[in-house]
Backbone as CSV, one residue per row, in Angstrom:
resi,resn,N_x,N_y,N_z,CA_x,CA_y,CA_z,C_x,C_y,C_z
1,MET,91.793,69.250,114.655,92.913,69.133,113.718,93.090,70.431,112.945
2,ARG,92.015,71.012,112.486,92.127,72.236,111.663,92.671,73.383,112.491
3,HIS,92.286,73.480,113.746,92.732,74.552,114.596,94.253,74.502,114.775
4,LYS,94.793,73.297,115.005,96.220,73.129,115.179,96.961,73.505,113.890
5,PHE,96.393,73.146,112.741,97.061,73.402,111.480,97.126,74.901,111.238
6,THR,96.031,75.607,111.456,96.090,77.052,111.243,96.971,77.720,112.241
7,LYS,96.997,77.231,113.482,97.860,77.775,114.489,99.330,77.589,114.112
8,ARG,99.632,76.426,113.550,100.990,76.151,113.128,101.429,77.063,111.965
9,ILE,100.503,77.279,111.002,100.834,78.155,109.903,101.098,79.561,110.391
10,TRP,100.237,80.029,111.328,100.445,81.357,111.903,101.796,81.451,112.564
11,TRP,102.172,80.411,113.294,103.455,80.402,114.012,104.625,80.515,113.024
12,THR,104.619,79.712,111.962,105.724,79.728,111.038,105.810,81.030,110.235
13,ARG,104.674,81.628,109.981,104.683,82.874,109.210,104.982,84.131,110.068
14,ALA,104.450,84.132,111.283,104.535,85.337,112.062,105.781,85.377,112.963
15,LEU,106.040,84.303,113.676,107.093,84.339,114.672,108.326,83.529,114.346
16,ALA,108.140,82.400,113.696,109.211,81.450,113.516,110.359,81.904,112.680
17,PRO,110.223,82.745,111.635,111.416,83.086,110.847,112.564,83.651,111.669
18,SER,112.280,84.343,112.738,113.377,84.882,113.540,114.004,83.790,114.387
19,LEU,113.287,82.678,114.633,113.765,81.601,115.499,114.327,80.443,114.706
20,LEU,114.108,80.426,113.382,114.560,79.299,112.564,116.053,79.419,112.324
21,SER,116.645,78.234,111.964,118.049,78.254,111.575,118.215,79.006,110.256
22,GLY,119.438,79.252,109.845,119.717,80.068,108.644,119.086,79.531,107.383
23,SER,119.230,78.219,107.120,118.669,77.668,105.874,117.170,77.634,105.888
24,GLN,116.587,77.342,107.069,115.137,77.309,107.161,114.571,78.722,107.045
25,ALA,115.219,79.692,107.627,114.739,81.088,107.528,114.839,81.570,106.097
26,SER,115.914,81.251,105.369,116.031,81.681,103.993,114.987,81.000,103.123
27,LYS,114.697,79.732,103.441,113.681,79.019,102.683,112.302,79.653,102.904
28,GLN,112.011,80.021,104.145,110.752,80.676,104.481,110.653,82.030,103.758
29,THR,111.752,82.745,103.726,111.774,84.057,103.042,111.604,83.894,101.573
30,LYS,112.215,82.856,100.996,112.101,82.588,99.567,110.668,82.298,99.188
31,VAL,109.964,81.499,99.984,108.570,81.158,99.681,107.729,82.392,99.762
32,SER,107.877,83.212,100.783,107.033,84.396,100.924,107.361,85.434,99.852
33,SER,108.621,85.520,99.446,108.953,86.483,98.376,108.374,86.044,97.025
34,LEU,108.318,84.758,96.772,107.723,84.267,95.529,106.230,84.586,95.529
35,ALA,105.585,84.474,96.674,104.131,84.747,96.712,103.880,86.244,96.505
36,THR,104.750,87.108,96.957,104.511,88.525,96.778,104.923,88.977,95.369
37,GLN,105.852,88.298,94.714,106.285,88.670,93.389,105.260,88.276,92.328
38,HIS,104.576,87.198,92.516,103.658,86.674,91.509,102.292,86.400,92.125
39,PRO,101.628,87.467,92.577,100.336,87.233,93.239,99.177,86.881,92.322
40,ASP,99.337,87.203,91.000,98.212,86.973,90.094,98.376,85.716,89.241
41,SER,99.291,84.835,89.578,99.488,83.612,88.814,98.278,82.732,88.869
42,ILE,97.674,82.577,90.057,96.496,81.746,90.203,95.352,82.374,89.440
43,THR,95.257,83.701,89.491,94.204,84.399,88.772,94.313,84.183,87.244
44,LYS,95.527,84.251,86.737,95.716,84.008,85.306,95.332,82.587,84.897
45,GLY,95.757,81.632,85.740,95.397,80.242,85.482,93.886,79.985,85.505
46,ALA,93.240,80.586,86.475,91.784,80.454,86.577,91.102,81.125,85.404
47,GLU,91.654,82.282,84.930,91.061,82.943,83.791,91.190,82.083,82.519
48,ILE,92.327,81.460,82.339,92.511,80.594,81.184,91.564,79.427,81.248
49,ALA,91.542,78.741,82.395,90.648,77.569,82.523,89.213,77.960,82.366
50,GLY,88.808,79.062,82.955,87.403,79.504,82.867,86.996,79.839,81.446
51,THR,87.881,80.523,80.742,87.571,80.863,79.347,87.435,79.644,78.478
52,VAL,88.326,78.698,78.667,88.272,77.472,77.890,86.955,76.706,78.207
53,LEU,86.604,76.641,79.480,85.356,75.961,79.861,84.127,76.667,79.267
54,VAL,84.098,77.980,79.312,82.957,78.706,78.758,82.832,78.458,77.251
55,PHE,83.929,78.517,76.550,83.911,78.282,75.120,83.571,76.797,74.799
56,PHE,84.042,75.886,75.655,83.691,74.487,75.467,82.196,74.283,75.556
57,PHE,81.592,74.830,76.617,80.140,74.649,76.764,79.345,75.400,75.709
58,LEU,79.858,76.530,75.283,79.195,77.264,74.170,79.223,76.435,72.897
59,GLY,80.368,75.833,72.593,80.473,74.936,71.451,79.627,73.713,71.592
60,TRP,79.550,73.156,72.792,78.714,71.998,73.057,77.238,72.354,72.803
61,PHE,76.820,73.508,73.290,75.441,73.934,73.111,75.105,74.104,71.650
62,ILE,75.974,74.756,70.852,75.733,74.954,69.452,75.740,73.596,68.723
63,ASP,76.660,72.721,69.074,76.669,71.387,68.465,75.377,70.616,68.759
64,ARG,74.906,70.748,69.961,73.671,70.052,70.330,72.472,70.608,69.539
65,GLN,72.459,71.908,69.340,71.318,72.509,68.603,71.364,72.145,67.103
66,LEU,72.579,72.098,66.574,72.735,71.824,65.147,73.022,70.360,64.821
67,THR,73.155,69.511,65.852,73.493,68.074,65.717,74.777,67.881,64.872
68,SER,75.777,68.636,65.164,77.086,68.504,64.486,78.137,68.224,65.552
69,THR,78.033,67.099,66.178,78.599,66.789,67.472,79.900,67.416,67.864
70,PRO,81.074,67.063,67.398,82.251,67.641,68.049,82.819,68.909,67.415
71,TRP,82.321,69.351,66.263,83.029,70.384,65.528,83.067,71.737,66.179
72,PHE,81.973,72.218,66.641,81.961,73.554,67.278,82.720,73.550,68.614
73,MET,82.578,72.429,69.351,83.332,72.259,70.621,84.815,72.388,70.349
74,ILE,85.314,71.638,69.393,86.722,71.628,69.102,87.186,73.018,68.612
75,ALA,86.412,73.595,67.720,86.781,74.915,67.167,86.814,75.974,68.239
76,PHE,85.815,75.997,69.113,85.742,76.994,70.169,86.822,76.820,71.216
77,VAL,87.137,75.579,71.548,88.209,75.334,72.562,89.554,75.779,71.973
78,VAL,89.815,75.436,70.716,91.084,75.845,70.093,91.127,77.368,70.029
79,LEU,90.032,78.007,69.632,89.990,79.489,69.589,90.247,80.091,70.946
80,ALA,89.651,79.542,72.014,89.874,80.069,73.351,91.312,79.900,73.800
81,VAL,91.900,78.755,73.554,93.283,78.522,73.966,94.251,79.455,73.197
82,VAL,94.085,79.576,71.891,94.921,80.461,71.111,94.761,81.899,71.567
83,ALA,93.550,82.331,71.782,93.294,83.716,72.203,93.883,83.995,73.581
84,GLN,93.784,83.058,74.490,94.326,83.268,75.840,95.869,83.365,75.805
85,PHE,96.485,82.495,75.038,97.952,82.527,74.966,98.430,83.769,74.223
86,ALA,97.707,84.207,73.236,98.063,85.483,72.567,97.923,86.633,73.544
87,LYS,96.886,86.638,74.344,96.701,87.672,75.340,97.842,87.650,76.361
88,LEU,98.190,86.440,76.835,99.321,86.333,77.771,100.614,86.908,77.170
89,TYR,100.840,86.600,75.909,102.076,87.031,75.229,102.095,88.577,75.138
90,TYR,101.007,89.168,74.718,100.977,90.622,74.564,101.031,91.391,75.895
91,VAL,100.353,90.821,76.896,100.402,91.418,78.235,101.795,91.332,78.781
92,TYR,102.446,90.181,78.653,103.823,89.981,79.128,104.757,90.960,78.432
93,ASN,104.648,91.070,77.117,105.522,91.986,76.411,105.304,93.448,76.836
94,ALA,104.068,93.828,77.064,103.790,95.207,77.526,104.404,95.444,78.895
95,GLN,104.285,94.466,79.805,104.877,94.604,81.136,106.397,94.661,81.088
96,MET,107.008,93.870,80.249,108.455,93.899,80.150,108.939,95.190,79.518
97,THR,108.216,95.732,78.528,108.605,96.974,77.932,108.499,98.105,78.961
98,ASP,107.473,98.056,79.773,107.323,99.057,80.839,108.429,98.948,81.847
99,LEU,108.803,97.740,82.265,109.875,97.553,83.220,111.214,98.004,82.623
100,GLU,111.465,97.719,81.365,112.709,98.177,80.745,112.798,99.695,80.698
101,ALA,111.689,100.334,80.395,111.636,101.817,80.363,111.915,102.374,81.754
102,LYS,111.323,101.784,82.800,111.597,102.232,84.152,113.046,102.041,84.543
103,ARG,113.656,100.938,84.171,115.061,100.664,84.479,115.973,101.649,83.748
104,ARG,115.652,101.921,82.491,116.465,102.900,81.737,116.364,104.279,82.401
105,GLU,115.148,104.631,82.795,114.929,105.915,83.474,115.703,105.984,84.818
106,ALA,115.726,104.886,85.559,116.419,104.855,86.828,117.919,104.972,86.614
107,VAL,118.461,104.343,85.527,119.885,104.443,85.255,120.277,105.826,84.828
108,HIS,119.463,106.508,84.022,119.752,107.845,83.570,119.601,108.880,84.675
109,SER,118.805,108.617,85.662,118.601,109.595,86.726,119.711,109.539,87.753
110,ARG,120.586,108.520,87.726,121.678,108.436,88.671,122.754,109.344,88.344
C-alpha cells in the first residue's frame, strides 16, 4: 500500500500537471506555490510549541521542588506564549519593512 501511495504522489507532482485538465492543473500549481512561498510555517509552529513545552516542564519542575503546584507552570507558559508572539510580531515587521524597501528600490530603478 505504501509503495502505491508514494508512486501516486510522484506521478501527480512530476508528470501529471501537464496531463491534468485546466482546473486540476491550476489547483496543483496553487498547492505547490503555497508550499514554496511559506516553507518555514511548520518550523515556526514547532518552535512555538516546543518553547511552550520546555517552559511548561521547567515550571512544573520548579513547582515540584517548591511544592507550589500550578503557579510557576502557569507563569512560565504565559511568559513563553507572550514572548513567542512578540517575536513573531517583530520578525514579521522586519520582513515586511525589508520587502517594502526592496519594492521601493525596484520602482525607483525603473
